[in-house]
N, CA and C of each residue as an Amber inpcrd file, in Angstrom:
protein
   420
   0.1660000   9.6500000  -7.6230000  -0.1910000   9.1960000  -8.8940000
  -0.0460000   7.5360000  -8.9360000  -0.8430000   7.1290000  -9.5950000
  -0.4760000   5.5890000  -9.8410000  -0.9440000   5.5270000 -11.3390000
  -0.0090000   4.1890000 -11.9050000   0.0570000   3.8990000 -13.2950000
  -0.7920000   2.6770000 -13.7800000  -1.6270000   2.6130000 -14.1880000
  -2.3820000   1.3580000 -14.4160000  -2.8310000   1.0230000 -15.8220000
  -3.2300000  -0.2360000 -15.9010000  -3.4800000  -0.4100000 -17.3960000
  -5.0690000   0.4530000 -17.4030000  -5.3560000   0.5680000 -18.7420000
  -6.4330000   1.1660000 -19.5580000  -7.6340000   0.2430000 -19.4310000
  -8.8550000   1.0940000 -18.5280000  -9.9690000   0.4380000 -18.6400000
 -11.0220000   1.1000000 -19.4030000 -11.8960000   0.4000000 -20.1110000
 -13.1750000   0.8590000 -20.6450000 -13.7130000   2.1610000 -20.1280000
 -13.7990000   2.3040000 -18.5870000 -14.4240000   3.5990000 -18.1480000
 -13.1740000   4.6680000 -17.9350000 -12.2790000   4.5650000 -18.8320000
 -11.2340000   5.2270000 -18.9050000 -11.5160000   6.2190000 -20.2300000
 -12.3890000   5.5590000 -21.3490000 -12.1950000   6.1120000 -22.6260000
 -12.6310000   7.3520000 -22.9430000 -13.6780000   8.1020000 -21.9520000
 -13.8660000   9.5220000 -22.2680000 -12.6540000  10.4050000 -21.6520000
 -12.2990000   9.9970000 -20.5710000 -11.2400000  10.8040000 -20.1740000
 -10.1330000  10.8360000 -21.1860000  -9.4590000   9.6700000 -21.6460000
  -8.2380000   9.5120000 -22.4110000  -8.7000000  10.3870000 -23.7720000
 -10.1070000  10.1750000 -23.9510000 -10.2390000  10.8270000 -25.4200000
 -10.2380000  12.5610000 -25.1630000 -10.9230000  12.9790000 -23.9470000
 -10.7140000  14.3170000 -23.5850000  -9.0920000  14.6350000 -23.7910000
  -8.1490000  13.7820000 -22.8870000  -7.0080000  13.8650000 -22.7410000
  -6.1990000  14.4650000 -24.1210000  -6.3630000  13.4470000 -25.1200000
  -5.5860000  13.4660000 -26.6030000  -6.5630000  14.6910000 -27.1480000
  -7.7420000  15.0810000 -26.9930000  -8.4070000  16.2650000 -27.3350000
  -7.2360000  17.6280000 -26.9420000  -7.3410000  17.4820000 -25.8320000
  -6.6720000  18.5820000 -25.2560000  -4.9830000  18.8900000 -25.8210000
  -4.5150000  17.6940000 -25.7650000  -2.9410000  17.7020000 -26.0590000
  -2.3840000  17.5740000 -27.6240000  -3.1580000  17.0240000 -28.5250000
  -2.9010000  16.4270000 -29.5720000  -3.5370000  17.2830000 -30.7110000
  -2.9350000  17.9120000 -31.7940000  -3.1720000  18.4720000 -33.2580000
  -4.2010000  17.6720000 -33.5990000  -5.3610000  18.4900000 -34.3330000
  -6.3440000  17.8450000 -35.0130000  -6.0420000  16.8300000 -35.7720000
  -5.0480000  16.4440000 -36.8920000  -4.7560000  15.6190000 -37.6880000
  -4.1190000  14.5060000 -36.4150000  -3.0490000  14.6250000 -35.6440000
  -2.8290000  13.8800000 -34.8100000  -3.5020000  13.1960000 -33.9450000
  -4.8050000  13.7700000 -33.3940000  -5.7330000  13.0780000 -32.7700000
  -6.5150000  12.2290000 -33.5170000  -6.9960000  12.5390000 -34.8210000
  -7.5970000  11.4690000 -35.7830000  -6.8910000  10.4400000 -35.9200000
  -5.3880000  10.2860000 -36.0950000  -4.6540000   9.2330000 -36.4450000
  -4.5940000   8.2500000 -35.2110000  -4.2590000   9.0840000 -33.9680000
  -4.0080000   8.4920000 -32.5500000  -5.4500000   8.0210000 -32.4460000
  -6.6380000   8.2540000 -32.5280000  -7.7670000   7.6950000 -31.8130000
  -7.8250000   6.2780000 -32.9690000  -7.8290000   6.3520000 -34.1030000
  -8.0800000   4.9710000 -34.7980000  -6.7100000   4.0700000 -34.2670000
  -5.7410000   4.5760000 -33.9920000  -4.7150000   3.4440000 -33.6490000
  -5.1340000   3.2300000 -32.2640000  -5.5990000   3.8820000 -31.4660000
  -5.8260000   3.6600000 -30.3050000  -6.9590000   2.6130000 -30.1390000
  -8.1420000   2.8630000 -30.8520000  -9.1290000   1.8490000 -30.7120000
  -8.4900000   0.5380000 -31.2430000  -7.9270000   0.3340000 -32.3530000
  -7.1730000  -0.9010000 -32.5100000  -6.4390000  -1.3280000 -31.7340000
  -5.8770000  -0.6350000 -30.7950000  -4.7800000  -1.1170000 -29.8810000
  -5.6570000  -1.7250000 -28.5790000  -6.5760000  -0.7830000 -28.4290000
  -7.5300000  -1.4720000 -27.0130000  -8.3310000  -2.8780000 -27.5550000
  -8.6410000  -2.9990000 -28.9040000  -9.2620000  -4.3490000 -29.2630000
  -8.4030000  -5.2300000 -29.1000000  -7.0490000  -4.9440000 -29.4600000
  -6.2280000  -5.9630000 -29.5160000  -5.5350000  -6.4840000 -28.2270000
  -5.0280000  -5.3550000 -27.8220000  -4.5470000  -5.7730000 -26.6140000
  -4.5920000  -4.4200000 -25.5620000  -5.3150000  -4.3020000 -24.5220000
  -5.4320000  -3.1510000 -23.8320000  -4.4930000  -2.9870000 -22.7940000
  -3.6050000  -4.3080000 -22.3510000  -2.6260000  -4.0600000 -21.5120000
  -1.2150000  -3.2930000 -22.0880000  -1.5410000  -2.7230000 -23.1770000
  -0.2820000  -2.2770000 -23.9220000  -0.8130000  -0.5890000 -23.7630000
  -1.9080000  -0.3640000 -23.3070000  -2.2810000   1.1610000 -22.9860000
  -2.4170000   1.3860000 -21.5930000  -1.6930000   2.4620000 -21.0070000
  -1.3310000   2.4500000 -19.6030000  -2.0470000   4.1430000 -19.4560000
  -2.3830000   4.3150000 -18.4080000  -2.9440000   5.4960000 -17.9890000
  -2.1460000   5.9520000 -16.4900000  -2.1870000   7.4490000 -16.2580000
  -1.6800000   8.1580000 -15.0280000  -3.0730000   8.7840000 -14.1350000
  -3.3410000   8.0980000 -13.1930000  -4.3040000   8.6530000 -12.6680000
  -3.7610000   9.3320000 -11.2600000  -4.2860000  10.3290000 -11.1550000
  -4.0110000  11.2120000  -9.8920000  -5.5290000  11.2470000  -9.3480000
  -5.9890000  10.8850000  -7.8870000  -7.1220000  11.0650000  -7.6270000
  -7.8890000  10.2570000  -8.3030000  -9.2050000  10.8650000  -8.9620000
  -9.9590000  10.4000000  -9.9430000  -9.7450000  10.6420000 -11.6270000
  -8.5560000  11.5110000 -11.4110000  -8.2480000  12.1180000 -12.6460000
  -7.4860000  11.6140000 -13.6840000  -7.4650000  11.1630000 -14.9150000
  -6.7100000  10.7330000 -15.9170000  -5.8820000  11.7430000 -16.4950000
  -4.4260000  11.8850000 -16.0690000  -3.6750000  12.9800000 -16.2600000
  -2.4640000  12.7770000 -17.0280000  -2.5240000  11.2610000 -17.4210000
  -1.9780000  10.7300000 -18.6910000  -2.2830000   9.5640000 -19.5240000
  -1.2530000   9.3580000 -20.3660000  -1.6090000   7.9320000 -21.4120000
  -0.6790000   7.8080000 -22.0760000  -0.2490000   6.6160000 -22.2560000
   0.5580000   6.2960000 -23.2600000   0.2210000   4.8440000 -24.0260000
   0.1080000   4.7530000 -25.3580000  -0.1490000   3.7300000 -26.0400000
   1.1640000   3.0400000 -26.5260000   1.1500000   2.1050000 -26.1380000
   2.0820000   1.1730000 -27.1240000   1.5060000   0.0150000 -27.7720000
   2.5080000  -0.6040000 -28.4980000   1.9200000  -1.5510000 -29.4660000
   3.3500000  -2.6590000 -29.5280000   3.0110000  -4.1380000 -29.9650000
   3.9180000  -4.8320000 -30.2900000   3.6360000  -5.5020000 -31.9390000
   4.7410000  -5.2610000 -32.5560000   4.8230000  -5.6360000 -34.0730000
   5.5640000  -6.2300000 -34.4510000   5.8940000  -7.3900000 -34.6110000
   6.9240000  -8.2080000 -35.7130000   7.8120000  -8.6630000 -34.1960000
   7.2450000  -8.6810000 -33.0800000   8.1970000  -9.0380000 -31.8610000
   8.8720000  -7.7960000 -31.2340000   8.7500000  -6.5700000 -31.7050000
   9.2710000  -5.2130000 -31.1450000   8.0590000  -4.7590000 -30.6850000
   8.8680000  -3.9480000 -29.5040000   7.5460000  -3.3510000 -28.7310000
   7.7900000  -1.9400000 -29.1090000   6.7490000  -1.0170000 -29.3730000
   7.1310000   0.0590000 -29.3720000   5.8640000   1.2150000 -28.7950000
   6.7330000   2.1480000 -28.7450000   5.9800000   3.1310000 -27.7690000
   5.4000000   4.0110000 -29.0460000   3.8580000   4.1910000 -28.9790000
   3.4190000   5.0810000 -30.1230000   2.8610000   6.3680000 -30.0000000
   2.3960000   6.6610000 -28.7630000   1.7030000   7.8410000 -28.0980000
   1.8110000   8.1940000 -27.2470000   2.2270000   9.2780000 -26.5540000
   1.8430000   9.8410000 -25.1290000   1.2000000  10.9730000 -25.2450000
   0.4880000  10.9350000 -24.0280000  -0.0110000  12.6770000 -23.8570000
  -0.1180000  12.7100000 -22.3770000   0.4210000  14.0060000 -21.6640000
   0.4130000  14.2390000 -20.3710000  -0.5030000  15.5420000 -20.4410000
  -1.5780000  15.7130000 -19.3130000  -2.0410000  16.9190000 -19.3060000
  -1.1060000  17.9700000 -18.6170000  -1.6670000  19.1330000 -19.3900000
  -0.7910000  20.4080000 -19.4540000  -0.6400000  20.9450000 -17.9940000
  -1.6360000  20.6970000 -16.9490000  -1.4030000  21.1350000 -15.6170000
  -0.2880000  20.1050000 -15.0860000   0.0510000  18.9370000 -15.3800000
   0.7910000  18.1570000 -15.0940000   2.2720000  17.7660000 -15.7300000
   2.4970000  18.6890000 -16.3730000   3.7780000  18.5600000 -17.3240000
   5.0480000  18.7000000 -16.5950000   6.2240000  17.9290000 -16.6510000
   7.5540000  18.6470000 -15.7510000   7.3780000  17.8690000 -14.4450000
   6.4630000  16.9340000 -14.0790000   6.2610000  16.2780000 -12.8080000
   6.5900000  14.8330000 -12.8680000   7.1290000  14.3920000 -13.7870000
   7.6240000  12.8990000 -13.8880000   6.3420000  11.9380000 -14.5700000
   5.4510000  12.8480000 -14.7120000   4.0060000  11.7020000 -15.2850000
   4.5730000  11.1280000 -16.8350000   5.1520000  11.6640000 -17.5540000
   5.5690000  11.0420000 -18.6290000   6.8070000   9.8510000 -18.9380000
   7.4010000  10.2640000 -17.7040000   8.9550000   9.2020000 -17.5320000
   8.1910000   8.1380000 -16.7890000   7.1470000   8.0630000 -15.8780000
   6.7060000   7.0540000 -15.0250000   6.0220000   6.2380000 -16.1070000
   5.1850000   6.5660000 -17.2450000   4.4190000   6.1680000 -18.0770000
   5.3670000   5.1870000 -18.8910000   6.3980000   5.7300000 -19.5130000
   7.2560000   5.2270000 -20.2790000   8.2630000   4.0820000 -19.6190000
   8.5140000   3.9340000 -18.2300000   8.9490000   3.1080000 -17.5410000
   7.9850000   1.8590000 -17.2830000   6.7500000   2.2420000 -16.9300000
   5.6120000   1.2350000 -16.9840000   5.6320000   0.2840000 -17.9700000
   5.5810000   1.3090000 -19.1760000   5.1690000   0.3040000 -20.8960000
   6.3960000  -0.2270000 -20.6150000   7.4190000   0.3270000 -20.5090000
   9.0670000  -0.6720000 -20.7840000   8.8140000  -1.9050000 -19.8950000
   8.6350000  -1.8640000 -18.7640000   8.1300000  -3.3330000 -17.7170000
   7.3400000  -4.0760000 -18.6830000   6.1040000  -3.7000000 -19.1390000
   5.1790000  -4.4960000 -19.9090000   5.9260000  -5.2710000 -21.0490000
   6.6740000  -4.2760000 -21.6950000   7.4420000  -4.8320000 -22.8780000
   8.4840000  -6.0290000 -22.6310000   9.1810000  -5.9610000 -21.5930000
  10.2160000  -6.8640000 -21.0690000   9.4130000  -8.0250000 -20.3550000
   8.5540000  -7.9210000 -19.7170000   7.3080000  -9.0120000 -19.4060000
   7.1720000  -9.8000000 -20.6180000   6.8590000  -9.4560000 -21.8770000
   6.3860000 -10.0830000 -23.1930000   7.5470000 -10.5010000 -23.6960000
   8.9210000 -10.1520000 -23.4610000  10.3650000 -10.7180000 -24.0270000
  10.3200000 -10.1020000 -25.6810000   9.8680000  -8.9970000 -25.7620000
  10.1690000  -8.2850000 -26.8850000  11.6570000  -8.4230000 -27.5580000
  11.9400000  -8.4900000 -28.8570000  13.0770000  -8.7610000 -29.0400000
  13.7990000  -7.0790000 -29.0130000  13.0870000  -6.4790000 -29.2410000
  13.8090000  -4.8670000 -29.1100000  12.7560000  -3.8640000 -28.7300000
  13.0730000  -2.7350000 -27.9970000  11.9510000  -1.8980000 -27.7600000
  12.5400000  -0.3460000 -28.4360000  11.4920000  -0.0220000 -29.2150000
  11.5780000   1.4360000 -30.0410000  10.7730000   2.3100000 -29.7770000
  11.0410000   3.3510000 -30.2160000  10.1930000   4.7270000 -30.2350000
   9.3130000   4.8420000 -31.5560000   8.2450000   4.9590000 -31.8270000
   7.7790000   5.4090000 -33.0980000   7.9110000   6.6960000 -33.2200000
   8.4820000   7.1510000 -34.3970000   8.6170000   8.8050000 -34.5480000
   7.9090000   8.9260000 -35.9560000   6.8620000  10.0930000 -35.6200000
   6.3980000  10.5490000 -36.7130000   6.3980000  11.8690000 -36.5590000
   5.5620000  12.8640000 -37.6530000   5.6310000  14.1960000 -37.3090000
   5.1890000  14.9620000 -35.8710000   4.4860000  14.0520000 -35.7580000
   3.4040000  14.6380000 -34.4770000   4.0230000  14.1320000 -33.1310000
   5.0740000  13.7140000 -33.0350000   5.4960000  13.2340000 -31.8420000
   7.4530000  13.3990000 -31.6570000   7.6850000  14.2930000 -32.5250000
   9.0730000  14.6410000 -32.3490000   9.5930000  15.5360000 -31.2310000
   8.1950000  16.2950000 -30.7310000   8.5000000  17.3290000 -29.7530000
   8.9200000  16.3800000 -28.2050000   8.4250000  15.1960000 -28.2490000
   8.8410000  14.3720000 -26.9710000  10.0160000  13.6020000 -27.0370000
  10.3850000  13.5110000 -28.1560000  11.8220000  12.6700000 -28.2460000
  12.8240000  12.9760000 -27.3820000  13.2340000  14.2630000 -26.7630000
  14.0390000  14.7580000 -25.5110000  14.0590000  13.5860000 -24.4520000
  12.6060000  13.4440000 -23.9100000  12.5290000  13.0680000 -22.6640000
  12.6640000  11.3310000 -23.0130000  12.1910000  10.7290000 -24.5190000
  13.0100000   9.4500000 -24.1660000  14.6500000   9.4800000 -24.1700000
  15.0010000  10.4100000 -24.5640000  16.7440000  10.4520000 -24.7090000
  16.9360000  10.8460000 -23.4060000  16.5880000  11.6310000 -22.6380000
  16.5360000  11.7230000 -21.3470000  16.5700000  10.7220000 -20.1700000
  15.6010000   9.4370000 -20.9170000  15.5310000   8.2380000 -20.2590000
  16.4010000   6.8930000 -20.5910000  17.5760000   7.4620000 -21.7400000
  18.4470000   6.6280000 -22.2010000  18.3120000   6.1330000 -23.5980000
  17.3260000   6.2480000 -24.1180000  17.0960000   6.0730000 -25.7090000
  17.9470000   6.9600000 -26.5690000  18.2830000   6.1510000 -27.3150000
  19.2920000   7.0280000 -28.7000000  18.6690000   6.8990000 -30.1200000
  19.2180000   7.4520000 -30.9510000  18.5290000   7.6690000 -32.1840000
  18.6170000   6.2140000 -32.7420000  19.4220000   5.2510000 -32.4070000
  19.0410000   3.5880000 -32.9530000  17.6680000   3.1890000 -32.3820000
  17.1990000   3.6870000 -31.2490000  15.9980000   3.2290000 -30.6510000
  14.8340000   4.0720000 -31.4320000  15.1330000   4.6770000 -32.0270000
  13.7960000   6.1310000 -32.7750000  13.4750000   4.8990000 -34.1380000
  12.2170000   4.7250000 -34.2530000  12.0240000   3.7370000 -35.6320000
  11.0770000   5.0190000 -36.4280000  11.4760000   5.1420000 -37.2330000
  11.3220000   6.1070000 -38.7120000  10.9460000   5.1910000 -39.6870000
  10.1960000   4.9460000 -40.2790000  10.0090000   4.4940000 -41.4130000
   8.6260000   4.5650000 -42.4530000   8.7450000   3.9620000 -43.6490000
   7.4930000   4.2460000 -44.5080000   6.5970000   3.2590000 -44.2020000
   7.1920000   1.9530000 -43.5810000   6.2500000   0.7310000 -43.0880000
   5.5220000   1.2550000 -41.9000000   4.1350000   1.7110000 -41.9040000
   3.6160000   2.0410000 -40.5570000   3.0390000   0.7430000 -39.8890000
   3.2100000   1.0110000 -38.5690000   2.9930000  -0.0120000 -37.4340000
   1.3790000  -0.5190000 -37.8210000   1.0250000  -1.8260000 -37.2970000
  -0.0670000  -2.3710000 -37.7420000  -1.2800000  -1.4790000 -37.1570000
  -1.1650000  -0.9680000 -36.0360000  -2.0610000  -0.3550000 -35.0170000
  -2.6540000   0.9850000 -36.0360000  -1.4620000   1.5970000 -36.3740000
  -1.8320000   2.7950000 -37.5340000  -2.0960000   2.4240000 -39.2280000
  -1.8330000   1.1200000 -39.6660000  -2.0900000   0.8270000 -40.9550000
  -3.4090000  -0.1810000 -40.9510000  -3.7860000  -0.4570000 -39.8220000
  -5.2520000  -1.4230000 -39.9400000  -4.9790000  -2.5960000 -40.2180000
C-alpha cells in the first residue's frame, strides 16, 4: 500500500469511494468540502493506493493555524488492515511539517463511528472538535 497526495487523476476513484462509504447527506457535504480543499491545498488530501486502486482517502484542512482531520473513507474490502491508521499518520506528518499549533479531529454527526480509530491512535476527547463554528472548507 502506498500513501500519497491526491492527484487530479484520482478524482473519479475518490468520488466513487465516497459514494460507496458515505451516507447521501454526508456525501453531499463532503464533496463540497473536498472540492474546496483540493482547490486551496491538495497536499492535505491523501489517498491510499494498492496497485492501481484507491482504497482510502483522508481530507484534512488547516483553519486558524490548527490542523483538522475532516473526513476519512476506506473501502469496505480493506477495512481492518491499517489503511485508516496509515492515512491518519501520514496526514499528521503533513500537519507537523506545516507547524500547526494543534491537531484536531473534526467531529460531526457523520463521523462519530470512526472516533474509536482516532482514540486507538492516542487522540482524546480534548482533540475532538465539536463546534457550531464550521470549518472554512465546509462553510465556504
